[in-house]
ZAMARGU-4260 file (C-alpha; in steps of 0.2 Angstrom, whole numbers, plus 5000, padded with zeros to 4 digits):
<rodrens>
0) 4958/5240/5104 | 4946/5227/5111 | 4937/5229/5127 | 4945/5213/5133 | 4962/5221/5131
5) 4957/5236/5142 | 4949/5226/5155 | 4964/5215/5156 | 4975/5230/5160 | 4963/5240/5171
10) 4951/5228/5180 | 4938/5241/5184 | 4921/5237/5192 | 4905/5240/5184 | 4901/5253/5197
15) 4916/5263/5192 | 4911/5262/5173 | 4895/5271/5177 | 4903/5286/5185 | 4907/5302/5175
20) 4910/5316/5187 | 4925/5326/5192 | 4925/5319/5209 | 4933/5302/5209 | 4928/5289/5222
25) 4945/5283/5227 | 4948/5271/5241 | 4955/5279/5257 | 4971/5269/5257 | 4988/5277/5259
30) 4999/5273/5245 | 5017/5271/5251 | 5030/5278/5239 | 5048/5279/5246 | 5052/5297/5249
35) 5069/5295/5241 | 5061/5290/5225 | 5046/5302/5224 | 5048/5315/5238 | 5034/5327/5231
40) 5021/5313/5230 | 5004/5317/5239 | 4989/5305/5239 | 4973/5312/5232 | 4960/5309/5246
45) 4943/5301/5243 | 4930/5313/5237 | 4942/5327/5233 | 4940/5337/5217 | 4952/5333/5203
50) 4962/5348/5197 | 4962/5349/5178 | 4975/5356/5167 | 4973/5374/5162 | 4966/5376/5144
55) 4974/5389/5133 | 4973/5394/5115 | 4988/5393/5103 | 4996/5410/5103 | 5002/5409/5084
60) 5020/5407/5089 | 5026/5392/5079 | 5044/5391/5087 | 5039/5394/5105 | 5045/5382/5118
65) 5035/5390/5132 | 5018/5391/5139 | 5007/5405/5133 | 5014/5417/5147 | 5031/5415/5138
70) 5040/5412/5155 | 5037/5394/5159 | 5047/5382/5148 | 5039/5366/5141 | 5049/5351/5147
75) 5037/5337/5140 | 5022/5335/5129 | 5008/5323/5131 | 4995/5320/5117 | 4978/5312/5119
80) 4961/5312/5109 | 4947/5322/5117 | 4936/5309/5124 | 4920/5320/5122 | 4922/5320/5103
85) 4923/5301/5101 | 4910/5289/5094 | 4895/5287/5105 | 4895/5268/5104 | 4911/5267/5113
90) 4909/5281/5126 | 4911/5269/5141 | 4929/5265/5135 | 4933/5283/5132 | 4926/5289/5148
95) 4936/5276/5157 | 4952/5283/5149 | 4946/5300/5153 | 4945/5296/5172 | 4963/5289/5171
100) 4970/5303/5162 | 4962/5316/5173 | 4968/5307/5189 | 4985/5305/5181 | 4986/5324/5177
105) 4979/5328/5195 | 4993/5317/5202 | 5006/5327/5192 | 5000/5344/5198 | 4999/5337/5216
110) 5018/5334/5214 | 5021/5352/5209 | 5021/5350/5190 | 5012/5363/5180 | 5001/5359/5165
115) 4993/5368/5151 | 4982/5360/5138 | 4980/5367/5120 | 4969/5360/5106 | 4977/5355/5089
120) 4976/5367/5075 | 4975/5353/5062 | 4964/5340/5071 | 4951/5346/5083 | 4951/5329/5092
125) 4969/5330/5097 | 4974/5339/5113 | 4992/5343/5118 | 4996/5344/5137 | 5012/5355/5140
130) 5022/5349/5155 | 5033/5362/5165 | 5044/5358/5180 | 5046/5373/5192 | 5062/5377/5200
135) 5059/5369/5216 | 5053/5353/5208 | 5069/5353/5197 | 5080/5355/5212 | 5071/5341/5222
140) 5073/5328/5208 | 5090/5333/5203 | 5095/5328/5220 | 5085/5312/5219 | 5093/5307/5202
145) 5110/5312/5208 | 5113/5323/5193 | 5130/5330/5193 | 5132/5349/5191 | 5146/5361/5190
150) 5155/5367/5206 | 5169/5377/5198 | 5179/5378/5182 | 5192/5365/5178 | 5209/5372/5184
155) 5219/5358/5178 | 5229/5361/5162 | 5223/5349/5148 | 5235/5339/5138 | 5239/5348/5121
160) 5233/5339/5106 | 5247/5332/5095 | 5238/5339/5080 | 5239/5357/5085 | 5254/5360/5074
165) 5243/5355/5059 | 5228/5365/5065 | 5227/5375/5048 | 5223/5358/5040 | 5214/5349/5053
170) 5202/5363/5057 | 5193/5359/5041 | 5188/5342/5048 | 5180/5349/5063 | 5163/5357/5066
175) 5163/5376/5063 | 5169/5383/5080 | 5159/5399/5076 | 5143/5389/5076 | 5147/5375/5089
180) 5159/5382/5102 | 5168/5371/5114 | 5159/5367/5130 | 5166/5374/5145 | 5175/5362/5157
185) 5169/5361/5175 | 5172/5350/5190 | 5155/5343/5195 | 5147/5336/5210 | 5130/5327/5214
190) 5117/5341/5216 | 5111/5345/5234 | 5098/5359/5235 | 5103/5363/5253 | 5121/5368/5246
195) 5114/5377/5231 | 5126/5392/5234 | 5141/5382/5231 | 5137/5377/5214 | 5142/5387/5199
200) 5126/5395/5193 | 5125/5411/5183 | 5106/5409/5178 | 5094/5397/5185 | 5084/5397/5169
205) 5099/5388/5160 | 5107/5379/5175 | 5098/5363/5171 | 5099/5359/5152 | 5083/5355/5142
210) 5089/5336/5142 | 5091/5336/5161 | 5074/5344/5163 | 5066/5331/5151 | 5074/5317/5160
215) 5067/5323/5177 | 5050/5326/5169 | 5050/5308/5162 | 5056/5301/5179 | 5040/5309/5187
220) 5029/5304/5173 | 5034/5286/5174 | 5030/5285/5192 | 5014/5296/5194 | 4999/5285/5198
225) 4983/5285/5187 | 4973/5272/5197 | 4971/5266/5214 | 4958/5253/5217 | 4958/5241/5232
230) 4975/5234/5233 | 4979/5238/5215 | 4990/5253/5212 | 4994/5258/5194 | 5006/5271/5188
235) 5017/5277/5174 | 5015/5285/5157 | 5021/5269/5149 | 5005/5259/5153 | 4994/5274/5149
240) 5002/5274/5131 | 5000/5256/5129 | 4982/5257/5134 | 4979/5271/5122 | 4975/5284/5136
245) 4988/5295/5128 | 4993/5294/5110 | 5011/5300/5112 | 5023/5307/5125 | 5039/5316/5120
250) 5051/5330/5124 | 5052/5345/5111 | 5064/5348/5098 | 5070/5366/5100 | 5068/5372/5082
255) 5065/5365/5064 | 5080/5356/5058 | 5083/5367/5043 | 5077/5384/5049 | 5083/5394/5064
260) 5070/5398/5077 | 5064/5416/5078 | 5062/5415/5097 | 5074/5425/5107 | 5087/5415/5117
265) 5083/5399/5107 | 5100/5389/5106 | 5095/5381/5089 | 5104/5366/5094 | 5094/5355/5082
270) 5098/5366/5067 | 5117/5366/5072 | 5117/5347/5073 | 5109/5346/5056 | 5121/5359/5048
275) 5137/5352/5055 | 5133/5334/5058 | 5118/5326/5049 | 5119/5336/5033 | 5127/5325/5019
280) 5139/5339/5016 | 5147/5337/5033 | 5151/5318/5030 | 5170/5322/5032 | 5169/5331/5048
285) 5171/5325/5066 | 5156/5323/5076 | 5151/5336/5089 | 5149/5324/5102 | 5147/5336/5117
290) 5132/5344/5108 | 5125/5327/5104 | 5126/5322/5122 | 5119/5339/5127 | 5104/5338/5116
295) 5100/5319/5115 | 5108/5313/5132 | 5123/5301/5136 | 5115/5285/5129 | 5114/5292/5111
300) 5131/5301/5113 | 5140/5285/5118 | 5133/5276/5103 | 5139/5289/5091 | 5155/5291/5100
305) 5158/5272/5099 | 5152/5272/5080 | 5164/5286/5076 | 5179/5278/5086 | 5176/5262/5077
310) 5175/5270/5060 | 5192/5280/5064 | 5200/5263/5069 | 5193/5255/5053 | 5203/5268/5043
315) 5220/5260/5048 | 5213/5242/5045 | 5206/5248/5028 | 5223/5255/5023 | 5232/5239/5027
320) 5219/5228/5019 | 5219/5239/5003 | 5238/5238/5003 | 5237/5219/5004 | 5224/5218/4990
325) 5235/5229/4979 | 5250/5218/4983 | 5240/5203/4978 | 5233/5211/4962 | 5251/5217/4956
330) 5258/5200/4960 | 5245/5188/4953 | 5254/5187/4936 | 5270/5182/4945 | 5263/5167/4954
335) 5272/5151/4949 | 5258/5139/4952 | 5245/5150/4943 | 5257/5151/4928 | 5257/5132/4928
340) 5238/5131/4928 | 5238/5143/4914 | 5252/5136/4904 | 5246/5125/4889 | 5260/5113/4891
345) 5256/5110/4909 | 5238/5115/4914 | 5233/5112/4896 | 5239/5094/4897 | 5231/5090/4913
350) 5214/5081/4912 | 5204/5083/4927 | 5191/5070/4933 | 5173/5075/4932 | 5166/5083/4948
355) 5149/5075/4948 | 5142/5058/4943 | 5138/5053/4925 | 5133/5069/4917 | 5149/5079/4921
360) 5163/5078/4908 | 5182/5078/4909 | 5190/5095/4908 | 5207/5103/4906 | 5215/5112/4921
365) 5219/5128/4911 | 5200/5131/4910 | 5202/5138/4928 | 5216/5150/4923 | 5207/5166/4926
370) 5200/5160/4942 | 5217/5155/4948 | 5224/5172/4945 | 5210/5180/4955 | 5213/5168/4969
375) 5231/5174/4969 | 5224/5191/4974 | 5218/5185/4990 | 5228/5169/4994 | 5245/5176/4996
380) 5258/5180/5010 | 5251/5197/5012 | 5234/5190/5018 | 5243/5180/5031 | 5251/5196/5037
385) 5235/5205/5037 | 5226/5191/5047 | 5239/5193/5061 | 5238/5212/5060 | 5219/5211/5062
390) 5220/5200/5077 | 5231/5214/5085 | 5221/5228/5078 | 5205/5221/5086 | 5214/5221/5103
395) 5220/5238/5101 | 5203/5244/5096 | 5194/5237/5111 | 5208/5243/5123 | 5209/5261/5116
400) 5190/5261/5116 | 5190/5257/5135 | 5202/5272/5137 | 5191/5284/5126 | 5176/5278/5135
405) 5184/5282/5152 | 5187/5299/5146 | 5169/5301/5140 | 5163/5294/5157 | 5172/5308/5166
410) 5168/5322/5154 | 5150/5317/5154 | 5149/5314/5172 | 5144/5296/5172 | 5159/5289/5182
415) 5149/5287/5198 | 5132/5286/5189 | 5120/5276/5200 | 5106/5267/5191 | 5090/5271/5199
420) 5078/5257/5203 | 5069/5254/5187 | 5050/5253/5188 | 5042/5236/5182 | 5036/5235/5164
425) 5017/5237/5162 | 5016/5220/5154 | 5025/5213/5169 | 5013/5221/5182 | 4997/5217/5172
430) 5001/5198/5175 | 5006/5199/5194 | 4995/5187/5204 | 5007/5178/5215 | 5014/5185/5231
435) 5032/5184/5237 | 5044/5192/5249 | 5057/5204/5241 | 5074/5197/5245 | 5081/5215/5246
440) 5068/5225/5254 | 5059/5212/5264 | 5042/5219/5258 | 5029/5208/5251 | 5027/5211/5232
445) 5017/5203/5218 | 5025/5193/5204 | 5018/5186/5188 | 5024/5168/5191 | 5031/5156/5204
450) 5049/5149/5203 | 5042/5134/5194 | 5032/5145/5182 | 5048/5155/5178 | 5058/5139/5174
455) 5044/5134/5162 | 5044/5151/5153 | 5063/5151/5151 | 5063/5133/5145 | 5050/5136/5132
460) 5060/5152/5127 | 5076/5142/5125 | 5067/5128/5116 | 5060/5140/5104 | 5077/5148/5101
465) 5085/5131/5098 | 5071/5127/5086 | 5074/5142/5075 | 5093/5139/5075 | 5089/5121/5069
470) 5078/5130/5056 | 5093/5140/5050 | 5104/5124/5050 | 5090/5116/5039 | 5091/5131/5027
475) 5110/5128/5026 | 5107/5110/5021 | 5094/5115/5008 | 5106/5128/5001 | 5120/5115/5001
480) 5109/5103/4991 | 5105/5117/4979 | 5124/5119/4977 | 5126/5101/4973 | 5112/5101/4961
485) 5117/5117/4953 | 5135/5112/4951 | 5129/5096/4942 | 5118/5107/4930 | 5132/5120/4927
490) 5145/5107/4925 | 5135/5098/4911 | 5131/5115/4902 | 5146/5126/4905 | 5159/5112/4900
495) 5149/5110/4883 | 5159/5117/4868 | 5144/5125/4860 | 5140/5137/4874 | 5140/5155/4868
500) 5149/5164/4882 | 5165/5169/4874 | 5167/5186/4883 | 5164/5178/4900 | 5169/5160/4897
505) 5186/5161/4905 | 5178/5168/4921 | 5161/5158/4922 | 5167/5141/4929 | 5154/5129/4937
510) 5161/5133/4954 | 5160/5151/4951 | 5142/5151/4944 | 5137/5139/4958 | 5145/5150/4972
515) 5137/5167/4965 | 5119/5160/4964 | 5120/5151/4980 | 5127/5167/4989 | 5112/5177/4982
520) 5100/5164/4987 | 5108/5163/5004 | 5107/5182/5006 | 5088/5182/5002 | 5085/5167/5015
525) 5095/5176/5028 | 5085/5192/5026 | 5068/5183/5026 | 5073/5172/5042 | 5080/5188/5050
530) 5063/5197/5048 | 5053/5182/5054 | 5065/5179/5069 | 5064/5197/5075 | 5046/5194/5078
535) 5048/5178/5086 | 5062/5184/5097 | 5052/5198/5103 | 5037/5186/5106 | 5048/5175/5116
540) 5055/5189/5127 | 5038/5195/5130 | 5032/5178/5135 | 5047/5177/5148 | 5040/5193/5156
545) 5057/5202/5161 | 5053/5214/5175 | 5062/5229/5169 | 5067/5237/5153 | 5085/5233/5156
550) 5081/5215/5159 | 5071/5215/5143 | 5084/5223/5132 | 5098/5211/5139 | 5087/5196/5136
555) 5082/5201/5118 | 5100/5206/5114 | 5106/5188/5119 | 5093/5180/5108 | 5094/5191/5093
560) 5113/5191/5093 | 5114/5172/5095 | 5101/5170/5080 | 5110/5183/5069 | 5127/5175/5072
565) 5121/5158/5066 | 5110/5166/5052 | 5123/5177/5045 | 5139/5167/5048 | 5133/5149/5045
570) 5135/5149/5026 | 5153/5157/5028 | 5158/5144/5041 | 5151/5130/5029 | 5162/5136/5014
575) 5177/5139/5025 | 5177/5123/5035 | 5166/5110/5028 | 5165/5112/5009 | 5177/5101/5000
580) 5184/5093/5016 | 5175/5076/5015 | 5173/5072/4996 | 5182/5056/4995 | 5190/5052/4978
585) 5183/5049/4961 | 5181/5030/4963 | 5173/5032/4980 | 5165/5049/4982 | 5155/5054/4998
590) 5137/5057/4996 | 5125/5069/5006 | 5109/5061/5010 | 5114/5046/5000 | 5110/5055/4984
595) 5120/5071/4982 | 5138/5070/4979 | 5148/5082/4990 | 5154/5097/4980 | 5173/5100/4979
600) 5183/5116/4979 | 5192/5123/4964 | 5210/5117/4962 | 5216/5132/4971 | 5204/5130/4986
605) 5188/5137/4992 | 5195/5154/4997 | 5188/5163/4982 | 5171/5156/4986 | 5172/5162/5004
610) 5177/5179/4997 | 5162/5180/4985 | 5150/5175/4999 | 5157/5188/5011 | 5156/5202/4998
615) 5138/5198/4993 | 5132/5197/5011 | 5141/5212/5017 | 5137/5223/5002 | 5119/5217/5001
620) 5116/5220/5019 | 5124/5237/5020 | 5114/5243/5005 | 5098/5236/5011 | 5099/5243/5029
625) 5104/5260/5023 | 5090/5261/5010 | 5078/5255/5023 | 5084/5267/5036 | 5082/5282/5024
630) 5067/5278/5015 | 5055/5270/5028 | 5054/5285/5040 | 5054/5298/5026 | 5040/5289/5016
635) 5029/5287/5032 | 5031/5306/5037 | 5027/5310/5019 | 5011/5300/5019 | 5006/5307/5036
640) 5008/5325/5030 | 4999/5321/5014 | 4984/5313/5023 | 4982/5329/5034 | 4980/5341/5020
645) 4986/5356/5030 | 4984/5372/5021 | 5001/5381/5018 | 4995/5397/5028 | 4991/5387/5043
650) 5003/5391/5058 | 5008/5375/5066 | 5015/5375/5084 | 5032/5367/5089 | 5023/5353/5098
655) 5012/5348/5084 | 5026/5349/5071 | 5035/5336/5082 | 5020/5325/5084 | 5020/5323/5065
660) 5037/5315/5065 | 5040/5296/5068 | 5039/5290/5086 | 5055/5283/5093 | 5056/5264/5094
665) 5054/5256/5111 | 5070/5246/5108 | 5080/5262/5105 | 5097/5259/5098 | 5096/5240/5099
670) 5095/5238/5080 | 5109/5250/5077 | 5121/5241/5089 | 5116/5224/5082 | 5119/5230/5064
675) 5136/5236/5068 | 5141/5221/5079 | 5136/5209/5065 | 5147/5220/5053 | 5161/5219/5066
680) 5160/5200/5065 | 5162/5200/5046 | 5177/5212/5047 | 5186/5201/5060 | 5180/5183/5059
685) 5184/5180/5040 | 5196/5194/5036 | 5209/5182/5031 | 5199/5178/5015 | 5193/5196/5011
690) 5206/5210/5015 | 5194/5222/5007 | 5181/5219/5021 | 5187/5234/5032 | 5186/5245/5016
695) 5168/5240/5014 | 5164/5243/5032 | 5173/5260/5032 | 5163/5266/5017 | 5147/5259/5025
700) 5150/5267/5042 | 5154/5284/5034 | 5136/5283/5027 | 5129/5275/5043 | 5135/5289/5054
705) 5126/5302/5043 | 5111/5292/5039 | 5108/5289/5058 | 5111/5307/5062 | 5100/5313/5048
710) 5086/5300/5054 | 5085/5305/5072 | 5088/5324/5068 | 5075/5326/5054 | 5063/5311/5054
715) 5060/5306/5072 | 5053/5315/5088 | 5067/5320/5100 | 5073/5305/5109 | 5071/5304/5127
720) 5088/5308/5135 | 5095/5294/5146 | 5110/5291/5156 | 5123/5278/5150 | 5140/5274/5156
725) 5145/5262/5142 | 5139/5252/5127 | 5131/5239/5139 | 5130/5221/5135 | 5138/5224/5118
730) 5155/5226/5125 | 5157/5208/5131 | 5150/5202/5114 | 5163/5212/5105 | 5177/5204/5116
735) 5170/5187/5112 | 5170/5190/5094 | 5188/5196/5095 | 5194/5180/5104 | 5185/5169/5091
740) 5192/5179/5077 | 5210/5173/5081 | 5205/5155/5079 | 5194/5157/5064 | 5207/5167/5054
745) 5221/5154/5058 | 5209/5140/5053 | 5205/5149/5037 | 5223/5151/5032 | 5227/5133/5037
750) 5212/5124/5030 | 5203/5135/5017 | 5218/5143/5008 | 5232/5133/5000 | 5246/5143/5008
755) 5251/5129/5020 | 5252/5115/5006 | 5262/5127/4995 | 5274/5131/5010 | 5276/5112/5013
760) 5280/5109/4995 | 5292/5124/4994 | 5302/5119/5009 | 5301/5100/5009 | 5294/5092/4994
765) 5302/5102/4980 | 5320/5096/4985 | 5328/5080/4990 | 5323/5067/4996 | 5305/5070/4990
770) 5308/5082/4975 | 5319/5083/4960 | 5324/5101/4961 | 5341/5106/4968 | 5334/5122/4976
775) 5318/5126/4985 | 5305/5131/4971 | 5287/5131/4967 | 5289/5123/4951 | 5280/5107/4949
780) 5268/5111/4964 | 5252/5109/4953 | 5258/5092/4947 | 5262/5087/4965 | 5245/5093/4973
785) 5235/5083/4960 | 5233/5065/4963 | 5231/5052/4949 | 5215/5041/4946 | 5213/5027/4934
790) 5197/5029/4924 | 5194/5011/4924 | 5191/5012/4943 | 5175/5022/4941 | 5160/5013/4948
795) 5145/5011/4937 | 5135/5025/4946 | 5149/5038/4944 | 5157/5033/4927 | 5155/5048/4915
800) 5143/5045/4901 | 5155/5051/4888 | 5173/5045/4890 | 5187/5051/4877 | 5196/5036/4870
805) 5213/5044/4871 | 5214/5045/4890 | 5217/5032/4903 | 5219/5043/4919 | 5213/5059/4926
810) 5218/5070/4940 | 5209/5076/4956 | 5213/5088/4970 | 5220/5077/4985 | 5236/5069/4991
815) 5234/5051/4988 | 5245/5037/4981 | 5242/5033/4962 | 5235/5017/4955 | 5247/5003/4955
820) 5254/5008/4972 | 5252/4995/4986 | 5243/5008/4995 | 5232/5014/4980 | 5221/5029/4984
825) 5226/5030/5002 | 5234/5046/5009 | 5252/5048/5005 | 5266/5056/5015 | 5263/5073/5008
830) 5246/5073/5016 | 5252/5069/5033 | 5266/5083/5032 | 5252/5095/5027 | 5241/5090/5041
835) 5255/5092/5054 | 5260/5109/5047 | 5242/5115/5047 | 5240/5110/5066 | 5257/5117/5070
840) 5253/5133/5061 | 5236/5135/5071 | 5244/5132/5088 | 5259/5143/5085 | 5249/5158/5078
845) 5235/5157/5091 | 5247/5156/5105 | 5258/5171/5098 | 5242/5181/5095 | 5234/5178/5111
850) 5250/5181/5121 | 5252/5198/5111 | 5233/5202/5115 | 5236/5198/5133 | 5252/5209/5134
855) 5243/5224/5125 | 5228/5222/5136 | 5240/5223/5152 | 5251/5237/5146 | 5237/5249/5140
860) 5228/5255/5155 | 5209/5256/5154 | 5208/5274/5162 | 5221/5287/5156 | 5233/5294/5169
865) 5226/5312/5166 | 5208/5307/5168 | 5213/5298/5185 | 5221/5315/5191 | 5206/5325/5186
870) 5194/5312/5195 | 5205/5314/5211 | 5205/5333/5210 | 5186/5333/5207 | 5183/5321/5222
875) 5194/5333/5233 | 5185/5348/5228 | 5169/5340/5232 | 5174/5335/5249 | 5181/5353/5252
880) 5166/5363/5246 | 5152/5352/5250 | 5158/5343/5266 | 5171/5354/5275 | 5159/5368/5274
885) 5148/5360/5287 | 5163/5357/5299 | 5167/5376/5298 | 5149/5380/5302 | 5149/5368/5317
890) 5166/5375/5323 | 5160/5393/5322 | 5144/5389/5332 | 5154/5379/5345 | 5167/5393/5348
895) 5158/5403/5361 | 5155/5388/5371 | 5173/5383/5371 | 5178/5401/5377 | 5167/5400/5392
900) 5173/5382/5396 | 5191/5388/5395 | 5188/5403/5406 | 5179/5392/5419 | 5194/5380/5419
905) 5207/5395/5421 | 5197/5401/5436 | 5197/5384/5444 | 5215/5382/5442 | 5219/5399/5450
910) 5208/5395/5465 | 5217/5379/5468 | 5234/5387/5467 | 5229/5400/5480 | 5223/5386/5491
915) 5240/5378/5490 | 5249/5394/5493 | 5239/5397/5509
</rodrens>
C-alpha cells in the first residue's frame, strides 16, 4: 500500500505523525451519536490514557471458544500485524496504524466490550484480538437491533404433514433426527431489557445464539470510532480493514468441520452441517434450514431455502420435459414429413439450391435425413404442450415461493424486521467534501458530490454500460460473420464426394458443423466478456459512489444482470428470431455488410441449432462454475498451508485455524444468485426448443447446493450472520423473466419451429381447394414447403461454379410462386396463411397464458392462512405480556388513592343527607 493511499483515507497532520505515546491528543469536541443507535458510546477525552487489550498466552486448547478464563465467550476475532515488528523504513506508516487501532480498541472497551489479545503460534507478527460481549451489553444492543426472542412456547397445533403416512420412507430423505433435532417453536417478541422476566429464558449463556452475539458485535465494530480530528470523525471496522490496520475480522466456527470438538458444551453445529448437509453422501437429503439459519444467519438461510425450493420445483418440470423428450424420441420414425425427407423417391429426387455463392454445390434433400429425425425429437406437439406447461409452472413456482417465504419470515422472526440505518461505505466517506442538509433529519452532512456531479457520474456509468452492451452486439455480429464464412467453407468441403467421414457423414451437415463450432466460440467469448465486464461493472459502481452497502449491491445487481442477460442470451435470440428470416431467394439473396450472404436454416427450421446452442452454453457454464467454485478455494487454502510449513505437532487455536481459511467475498451471495437467475432464464425463456433444459438445471442444482454448502462450511471463514426477509432485488427480476418467457416461447414455436406451417398445411393446404388429398394429411408437405427456382435466373455473382447438365431447377425453403408464374418469386397464398396463423397463435397463447397466470396469482394467497393465525396469536401475546403488565402495575399503585377518594365521597354524601333531614 502506498503512502498516498493511506493519506487520502486518513488526512493526518505531520504533528500527529511524530507522536508515539499512549496518550492521544484528541480534540475536546463532543461527538454526537444518536443514543438509539449506539447507547453505550462514551467519548475518550483529550489527554486520557488509552486502555489496551489484555495480552494472554495461548492455553493449548485448540477447540476453545472462550477467553483464557474459560468463562467469557469469543464473539468476534480481529487480526492485525504487530506494528513493532515491521520494517524500520516504514515505521511511520505502521505507527499511524497503531494509533488508530489502539484508539479503536479503547473505544470498544469504553462501550463495555471486553478484549483479550493472543500472539499467533505460527507467525509471531500476527496478533489475534478476541472480542467478548458481556450480558449487559448484549441486552442493550438486542433492544437496539429489535432482535426477537421467545416469550412462550407455541401453543397452536401445527398442520400435520401430508407425508406423515409415508414416514417410514421419507425419513431417509431428511437429516438424522438423532443428530439434528427439530428446533422448538416459540412465540417471539422484540427484546426489551426492562421486561426481561417475561421472556422465556432458561440459561442466560445460551439465551442469545452465537449468530446473534456475532451480529451485535459486528454492529458495534462497524460504528466504533478510530479517529476524531477537527471536524473529521471516522469509525468502523470496514475502513480499518480497507486501510490495512486490521488484516481480518470474522466470527468463529464452533469446531473443525470433520472432527467433533472436545470442549464441553460445544454444539458442534459446523460438524453436523458438514455430515448431514455439505458432505457429498447427503446429496439426496433435505436441507436442515433451521440449523443453517441458526449458524449462518437468515441471509444465508433464505438463499439456500430458495435454491432448495427452486430445485424441488424443477423436479416436476424435469419429469414433464423428460417425458416430452421421450415422446419425441419414440415418435421420430413415425413423422410423415421426416419420412419424406429420407425417402429416396421423394427427398432423394429433390435437388436443393446452393446455400452460398459460387463455391457451394447443389445437394440432395435426403442428405439431411438424420438431422430431420433429430429435429422431430424437439419439434413436435409435445413441445407445444411443454411450453404452455412451463409458462404455468413458472407462475406456480413464484407464487408458492412467496407462500413458503412468508412461512420462513414468520418462523425466522423477520416479519417485522426493521432495517437499521446503514452506515456509509468507507469509500463514500473518504470523498465527502460538500455540505448539504439531510432531508430526513434536517442535520447538515457531508456528501461526495453535488446534484450535478451525481448526474455526471450516473451518466458516465450508463454510457459505459451501453458501450459494453454494444461491444456484445459487435461480438454477435463477428460470430455471425464467422457463421457465414464457416458455412461457406463447410458447404464446399462436406458436400464433396471424396470426404472420408463415413461413420459421421449422415450427421455432419454444413449447418450442424457451423452451429457446433459457432456455439463453442460463442461460449468462449461469453466467458471472456463476462470476466472482463465483472471488473468494469464493479469499477462503474465504485465510480458512482453509492452511499450504503445495500445501494451498492442493488446498483451492481442491475448492471451485472443487464450485461449478463445480453451476453448469455443474445446468441440464442439471434438463432431463434433472426437467423434464416431475411435471406431472400437464390436469384436475389440478402447480404450482410454487402459481402456475406445471410445463412439459412435447415429445411426443418433453426430449432435444432437453438437446441445445440442452449445445450452447449448451459452445460459448459454449469461445468465451469462448479469446477471453479470447488477448485479455487481448495487450491488457495492448500497453497496457504504449504507456505506456512506448520509442524504436525503444533497445536493451533480455533481462531488461527479459521484465519487460514478463505475470506468471505464483500459481495457475499451476489454471484450465487446471479448464476441461478441466469440459469432460470435458460430454463424458462427458451424451453420450447430444449425440453431437457429443466433436467440439466435439476442435475446442476443438486450439485450446486452441495458445492455451495461444502464451500462455505469447509473452505471459508464463518460468514457474518445477517438478517434478511427475502431474496431482495432478485424477486422482481425473476418475475420479469417469467413474463418475458411467455412471449419468447410463443414466438419460438411460431417463428423458429415448423409447427405452424405444418398445421396450416394439414388443415388447409392438404385438401381442397389448395390440395389434392381427400382427407387431411401430412403427405406432400415437404414438396409444398419448398419453392422452385430456375437455375438460369442465378446472377453472375451467385451462380455455382459447377452446374450438373441434367437439372434445370432447384428447390429452396420458402413459400413463393414458381418461375413462369405472373408473380414469379413473390410470396404466395400459403405464406400469408402461415403468417396469419403465426400471429394468431402468438396472440391467443399469450392471452390464455397471461390470463391463467393472473388467475393463479390471484387465487394463491401470498401468506398461508395458518401463518396469519400464528402471527395474530403472537401479536396478541406480545400485547398481553409486554404491555398489559404495565396497566396492571399502574392499577395496583392507584388502588389506595381510589379507596381514599371513595371514602371521602361517601362521607360528603352522608353529611349532605343529614343536612337535608334537619
